[in-house]
C-alpha positions as CSV (number, residue, x, y, z in Angstrom):
1,X,-3.9,4.9,15.2
2,X,-6.7,5.6,12.6
3,X,-6.8,5.9,8.8
4,X,-9.4,8.1,8.7
5,X,-8.0,10.5,11.2
6,X,-4.3,10.1,10.0
7,X,-2.8,9.3,12.9
8,X,-0.1,7.0,12.9
9,X,0.7,8.1,9.2
10,X,4.0,8.2,8.0
11,X,2.4,9.6,4.5
12,X,-0.8,10.2,3.2
13,X,-2.4,8.1,0.4
14,X,-0.6,8.4,-3.1
15,X,-2.2,7.5,-6.5
16,X,-0.3,5.9,-9.2
17,X,-0.3,5.6,-12.8
18,X,-0.1,2.5,-14.9
19,X,3.0,0.4,-14.1
20,X,5.4,-1.6,-16.1
21,X,6.6,-5.0,-14.8
22,X,11.0,-5.0,-15.3
23,X,12.4,-8.5,-15.4
24,X,15.7,-10.0,-16.8
25,X,13.3,-10.9,-19.9
26,X,12.8,-7.1,-20.2
27,X,9.9,-4.8,-19.7
28,X,6.1,-5.6,-19.9
29,X,3.4,-2.9,-20.1
30,X,0.6,-5.3,-18.5
31,X,0.8,-3.9,-14.9
32,X,1.3,-7.6,-13.5
33,X,-1.4,-9.8,-11.8
34,X,-1.7,-7.8,-8.9
35,X,-1.5,-4.0,-10.0
36,X,-1.2,-1.4,-7.7
37,X,-3.5,1.9,-7.8
38,X,-1.6,3.8,-4.8
39,X,0.1,3.4,-1.7
40,X,-0.1,4.7,1.7
41,X,3.1,4.7,4.3
42,X,1.9,4.4,7.8
43,X,4.0,3.8,11.4
44,X,2.9,1.2,13.5
45,X,5.0,-0.8,16.0
46,X,4.6,-4.4,13.9
47,X,2.5,-5.8,11.4
48,X,-0.4,-6.6,13.8
49,X,-0.5,-2.9,14.5
50,X,-0.6,-2.1,10.6
51,X,-2.9,-4.4,10.3
52,X,-5.4,-2.8,12.8
53,X,-4.9,0.4,11.1
54,X,-5.7,-0.8,8.0
55,X,-8.7,-2.5,8.8
56,X,-10.1,1.0,9.7
57,X,-9.3,2.3,6.1
58,X,-12.6,3.7,4.7
59,X,-11.4,2.4,1.1
60,X,-12.6,-1.3,2.4
61,X,-16.0,0.1,2.6
62,X,-16.3,0.5,-1.0
63,X,-15.4,-3.2,-1.6
64,X,-11.7,-2.4,-2.2
65,X,-8.8,-4.4,-0.7
66,X,-5.6,-3.6,0.7
67,X,-2.2,-5.3,0.5
68,X,-0.2,-4.8,3.8
69,X,3.6,-5.0,3.7
70,X,7.0,-3.7,5.7
71,X,8.9,-1.0,3.9
72,X,12.5,-2.8,3.7
73,X,15.7,-0.7,4.3
74,X,18.0,-1.0,1.7
75,X,21.8,-0.7,1.8
């Protein structure tokens, strides 16, 4: 699986607009401490496999960072 080739991807990267934080206190426009600028969904057998895919992403070569998390099924 490779970030560059798209193999293993569920969906390609998707840029996001400015985020707003919603809590029981209301809505904040500051985007939070770690505002996301986009996301990609990859298919991987487990977290270790997902991390291998992330480590191959060319965005890291620009000095960027990636956050990797499991998609949780609701309901």
